[in-house]
C-alpha positions in Angstrom: -29.4 57.6 19.2 -31.5 54.6 20.3 -32.3 53.9 16.6 -28.7 54.1 15.6 -27.7 51.8 18.4 -30.4 49.3 17.2 -29.1 49.6 13.7 -25.6 48.7 14.7 -26.9 45.9 16.8 -28.7 44.5 13.8 -25.5 44.8 11.7 -23.4 43.1 14.4 -26.0 40.2 14.6 -26.0 40.0 10.8 -22.2 39.6 10.7 -22.4 36.8 13.3 -25.1 35.1 11.3 -22.8 35.2 8.2 -20.0 33.5 10.1 -22.3 30.7 11.4 -24.0 30.2 8.0 -20.5 29.8 6.5 -19.9 27.0 9.0 -23.2 25.3 8.2 -22.7 25.7 4.5 -19.2 24.3 4.7 -20.4 21.3 6.6 -23.2 20.6 4.1 -20.9 21.0 1.0 -17.7 19.3 2.3 -17.9 16.7 -0.5 -16.7 19.5 -2.9 -13.5 19.7 -0.9 -13.1 16.0 -0.5 -13.4 15.1 -4.2 -12.6 18.4 -5.9 -9.3 19.2 -4.4 -5.7 18.5 -5.3 -4.0 15.7 -3.2 -0.4 14.6 -3.0 0.4 11.5 -4.9 1.0 8.9 -2.2 1.6 5.9 -4.4 5.3 5.1 -5.0 4.7 4.0 -8.6 3.9 7.5 -9.7 6.1 9.6 -7.4 9.1 11.6 -8.6 7.3 12.9 -11.7 7.3 16.5 -12.9 4.1 17.0 -10.8 3.2 15.7 -7.4 -0.6 16.4 -7.1 -3.6 14.5 -8.5 -7.3 14.4 -8.2 -9.8 11.6 -8.1 -11.9 10.2 -9.7 -9.8 9.8 -12.8 -11.1 9.3 -16.4 -12.1 5.7 -15.9 -14.0 6.4 -12.7 -11.5 5.2 -10.1 -12.0 7.3 -7.0 -8.9 6.6 -4.9 -5.1 6.3 -5.4 -4.8 2.8 -4.1 -7.0 1.4 -6.9 -5.3 3.5 -9.5 -2.0 2.0 -8.4 -3.5 -1.5 -8.7 -4.5 -0.7 -12.3 -1.0 0.4 -13.0 0.3 -2.9 -11.6 -1.5 -4.7 -14.5 1.0 -3.0 -16.9 4.1 -3.8 -14.9 5.3 -6.4 -17.3 5.1 -4.0 -20.2 6.7 -1.2 -18.1 9.6 -3.5 -17.1 10.0 -4.7 -20.7 11.1 -1.1 -21.4 9.1 -0.8 -24.6 9.2 3.0 -24.1 10.9 5.3 -21.6 7.7 7.3 -21.5 5.2 4.5 -21.0 5.2 4.8 -17.2 4.9 8.5 -17.4 2.0 8.2 -19.8 0.2 5.8 -17.5 0.7 8.0 -14.5 -0.7 11.0 -16.2 -3.8 9.0 -17.1 -4.4 7.1 -13.9 -3.0 9.8 -11.7 -4.0 12.9 -13.7 -2.1 16.1 -12.9 -4.1 18.5 -10.7 -3.5 22.2 -10.6 -5.3 25.3 -9.2 -3.0 27.7 -11.1 -5.6 28.2 -13.8 -8.1 30.1 -11.6 -9.9 26.9 -10.6 -9.0 23.3 -9.7 -8.5 21.4 -12.9 -7.1 18.0 -13.9 -4.9 17.7 -17.0 -4.8 14.6 -19.2 -1.9 13.4 -21.3 -1.6 14.8 -24.8 -2.7 12.7 -27.7 0.8 13.0 -29.2 2.4 11.3 -26.2 -0.2 8.5 -26.3 0.5 7.9 -30.0 4.3 7.9 -29.4 4.0 5.4 -26.6 1.5 3.2 -28.6 3.9 3.0 -31.5 6.7 1.7 -29.2 4.6 -0.6 -27.0 1.9 -2.0 -29.2 4.3 -4.4 -31.1 5.0 -6.1 -27.7 1.3 -6.6 -27.2 0.7 -7.8 -30.8 3.4 -10.5 -30.2 0.8 -12.0 -27.8 -2.2 -11.3 -30.1 -3.4 -8.5 -27.8 -4.8 -5.2 -28.9 -4.1 -1.8 -27.4 -6.4 -1.3 -24.4 -9.6 0.5 -25.2 -9.4 2.8 -22.2 -6.0 4.0 -23.5 -7.5 4.9 -26.9 -5.4 7.9 -28.1 -8.3 9.5 -29.9 -9.9 10.5 -26.6 -6.9 12.5 -25.4 -6.6 16.3 -26.1 -4.5 17.6 -29.0 -1.3 19.5 -28.3 -3.1 22.8 -29.0 -5.1 22.2 -25.8 -3.8 22.2 -22.2 -2.4 18.8 -21.6 0.7 16.9 -20.4 3.6 15.8 -22.6 7.4 15.6 -22.2 9.5 18.3 -23.8 10.9 15.8 -26.3 11.1 12.1 -27.0 14.8 11.8 -27.4 15.1 9.0 -24.9 13.1 6.7 -27.2 15.1 7.4 -30.4 18.0 5.2 -29.5 15.8 2.5 -27.8 15.9 -0.6 -29.9 13.5 -3.5 -29.8 14.4 -5.4 -26.6 14.3 -9.2 -27.0 14.8 -9.6 -23.3 11.6 -7.6 -22.8 9.7 -10.2 -24.8 11.1 -12.9 -22.6 10.0 -11.0 -19.6 6.5 -10.7 -21.0 6.4 -14.4 -21.8 7.2 -15.1 -18.2 4.3 -13.0 -17.0 1.9 -13.8 -19.8 -0.3 -16.1 -17.6 -1.0 -13.1 -15.4 -1.9 -11.0 -18.5 -4.4 -13.6 -19.6 -6.6 -12.7 -16.6 -6.5 -9.1 -17.7 -6.9 -9.3 -21.5 -8.9 -11.5 -23.8 -6.7 -13.6 -25.9 -8.9 -13.1 -29.0 -7.6 -9.6 -29.3 -10.4 -7.8 -27.5 -9.4 -5.9 -24.4 -11.4 -5.8 -21.2 -12.2 -2.2 -20.8 -12.2 -1.8 -17.0 -11.4 -5.3 -15.7 -14.6 -5.0 -13.7 -17.4 -6.8 -15.4 -20.0 -5.1 -13.1 -18.2 -1.8 -12.8 -21.4 0.1 -12.1 -22.0 -2.0 -9.0 -18.4 -2.4 -7.8 -17.6 1.2 -8.0 -19.7 1.8 -4.9 -17.0 0.1 -2.9 -14.6 2.8 -4.0 -16.4 5.7 -2.3 -15.9 6.7 1.3 -18.3 5.2 3.8 -19.9 8.6 4.2 -20.5 8.8 0.4 -22.6 7.0 -2.2 -21.6 6.5 -5.9 -23.9 8.2 -8.3 -23.9 7.8 -12.1 -23.4 11.1 -13.9 -24.1 12.1 -17.4 -22.2 10.6 -20.3 -18.9 12.3 -21.0 -19.3 13.8 -24.5 -15.6 13.7 -25.1 -14.9 10.1 -24.1 -18.4 8.8 -24.7 -18.2 6.9 -21.4 -20.2 6.9 -18.2 -18.8 8.8 -15.3 -19.5 8.5 -11.6 -19.2 10.8 -8.7 -19.2 10.2 -5.0 -22.0 12.2 -3.3 -22.2 12.5 0.5 -25.0 10.9 2.4 -27.5 13.2 4.1 -26.4 12.3 7.6 -22.7 12.2 6.9 -20.3 14.2 9.2 -17.4 15.0 7.1 -15.9 18.3 8.4 -17.8 18.6 11.7 -19.4 16.2 14.1 -23.1 16.1 14.8 -22.6 17.9 18.1 -20.6 20.7 16.4 -23.3 21.2 13.8 -26.1 21.2 16.4 -24.2 23.8 18.5 -23.8 26.0 15.4 -27.5 25.7 14.6 -28.4 26.8 18.2 -26.1 29.8 18.0 -27.5 30.5 14.5 -31.0 30.5 16.0 -30.1 32.7 18.9 -28.4 35.4 16.8 -31.3 35.3 14.3 -33.8 36.0 17.1 -31.6 38.8 18.5 -31.3 40.4 15.1 -35.0 40.1 14.4 -35.9 41.6 17.8 -33.5 44.6 17.2 -35.0 45.1 13.7 -38.6 45.1 15.0 -37.7 47.6 17.8 -36.0 49.9 15.2 -38.9 49.7 12.8 -41.5 50.2 15.5 -39.7 53.3 16.8 -39.8 54.7 13.2 -43.5 53.8 12.7 -44.6 55.5 15.9 -42.9 58.8 15.2 -42.2 59.1 11.5 -42.2 62.9 11.4 -39.3 63.3 13.8 -37.2 60.1 13.6 -35.2 58.9 10.6 -35.3 62.0 8.5 -32.8 62.3 5.7 -29.8 61.6 5.7 -30.5 58.9 8.4 -33.6 57.6 6.6 -31.7 54.7 4.7 -31.0 53.2 8.1 -34.6 52.1 8.4 -34.5 50.3 5.1 -31.3 48.6 6.0 -32.9 47.4 9.2 -36.0 46.3 7.3 -33.8 44.2 4.9 -31.9 42.5 7.8 -35.3 41.7 9.4 -36.5 40.0 6.3 -33.2 38.0 6.1 -33.9 36.9 9.7 -37.3 35.7 8.6 -35.8 33.6 5.8 -33.2 32.3 8.3 -36.0 31.2 10.6 -37.9 29.6 7.7 -34.7 27.7 6.9 -34.2 26.6 10.5 -37.9 25.6 10.9 -38.0 23.3 7.9 -36.9 19.7 8.2 -33.3 19.6 7.0 -33.9 16.4 5.0 -36.7 18.0 3.2 -34.6 21.1 2.4 -31.3 19.7 1.2 -31.7 15.9 0.9 -33.2 13.6 -1.7 -33.8 9.9 -2.0 -31.4 8.1 -4.4 -33.4 5.8 -6.7 -30.5 3.4 -7.1 -30.1 3.2 -3.3 -33.5 3.6 -1.8 -32.2 3.3 1.7 -29.8 6.2 1.4 -30.6 9.9 1.2 -27.9 12.2 -0.4 -27.2 15.9 -0.2 -28.3 17.8 -3.3 -25.8 19.5 -5.4 -28.1 21.7 -7.4 -30.4 24.3 -6.0 -33.2 23.6 -8.5 -33.6 20.1 -7.1 -35.2 21.7 -3.9 -37.7 24.5 -4.4 -37.6 25.3 -0.7 -33.8 25.7 -0.8 -34.1 27.9 -3.9 -36.7 30.1 -2.4 -34.6 30.6 0.8 -31.5 31.4 -1.2 -33.3 33.9 -3.5 -35.0 35.7 -0.6 -31.7 36.1 1.4 -29.8 37.0 -1.7 -32.2 39.7 -2.8 -32.4 41.4 0.6 -28.7 41.2 1.2 -28.2 43.0 -2.2 -30.9 45.6 -1.3 -29.2 46.2 2.2 -25.8 46.7 0.5 -27.3 49.3 -1.9 -29.0 51.1 1.0 -25.7 51.3 2.8 -24.4 53.0 -0.3 -27.4 55.4 -0.3 -26.7 56.2 3.4 -23.1 57.1 2.5 -24.3 59.3 -0.4 -26.9 61.0 1.8 -24.3 61.7 4.5 -21.9 63.1 2.0 -24.4 65.4 0.4 -25.6 66.6 3.8 -22.2 67.2 5.3 -20.0 68.2 2.4 -22.5 69.7 0.0 -24.8 71.1 2.7 -27.9 69.6 1.2 -31.0 70.1 3.3 -33.4 67.3 4.4 -35.9 68.5 1.8 -33.3 68.3 -0.9 -32.5 64.8 -0.1 -36.2 64.0 0.1 -36.5 65.1 -3.5 -34.0 62.4 -4.8 -35.4 59.7 -2.5 -37.5 58.2 -5.4 -34.3 57.7 -7.4 -32.7 56.0 -4.3 -35.7 53.6 -4.0 -35.6 52.8 -7.7 -31.9 51.9 -7.7 -31.9 50.1 -4.3 -35.0 47.9 -5.0 -34.9 47.4 -8.8 -31.2 46.5 -9.4 -31.2 43.6 -6.9 -34.5 42.3 -8.4 -32.8 42.2 -11.8 -29.8 40.5 -10.4 -31.9 37.9 -8.5 -33.9 37.2 -11.7 -30.7 36.6 -13.6 -29.3 34.4 -10.9 
């Protein structure tokens, strides 16, 4: 009974550790929620569309809605000239891409190439009248075809009866001086308006984040940027909350480890009487939880900056949280150890259930269960090893 009690204490402690580790994990990975979630469109220029949620950064690397709205303002003369009823909708789907989580994961949808081409046919003549070319960042070839998931209107009927508007040209002439600061008059278009976009984009991240250049987008052939949290940033929880969680995490880890040691010592001192089948799997469950506690202490004992942070070469004064496990061997080792023993413990729980069933319902003796113990060991220790290797 003492051993069973210790086993349940270990299980209770382990469940508490899972809750606390979830808090710590969430606090260290909050940037995924900040920049990989759908947000309500809060800029009036793109409100009232068929969708109301977007996600930043967009295709040109703008990381907040305010700057996207400013970019939209550059096209106000062309929007008000009414070259196409769908021009504003097209720009909104590009600078405020639709965000949805109905596809099983959070995804952003770009405008369809067909809509871009329809709008370009209608609006490019207005730009050519001022010897301007279609903006490079609105190049229709980089948008997905209709066969892919993308955004487009159900039809283009509103443009069919729309004639060339001379008043629209007069409106553009009135605002042409403003356009000269946006486009080159020789026909080449400024791609991003920001000559030093790689430097200035740092201003678009939150104070708790740093802009990091990502790999080149194979579809658009353009550089992309992401906002990565600083190592000491407090996004979801304050420093005091995280310190409290770590203290509780340490306390429950010690309690769990002590209970595991007591249970294992009781078995070692009296193996012939205690933990005979069908109760024998309990000792292996306790052993696994004890090993998990050791990895927890290993994780807590290491310097956090050494475990999950790295120096950013472009910003030597800032340390950022790592996104990939392979960037930190210590982090990878801790994860693999905890993952393996959690899988083994889960399978030994299954073996305990099977043993109890065979003993109570099928009336198997202790000796009968002992004969199939080798098979239990093979399944419980080998399958998690294969799974860990694959992971």
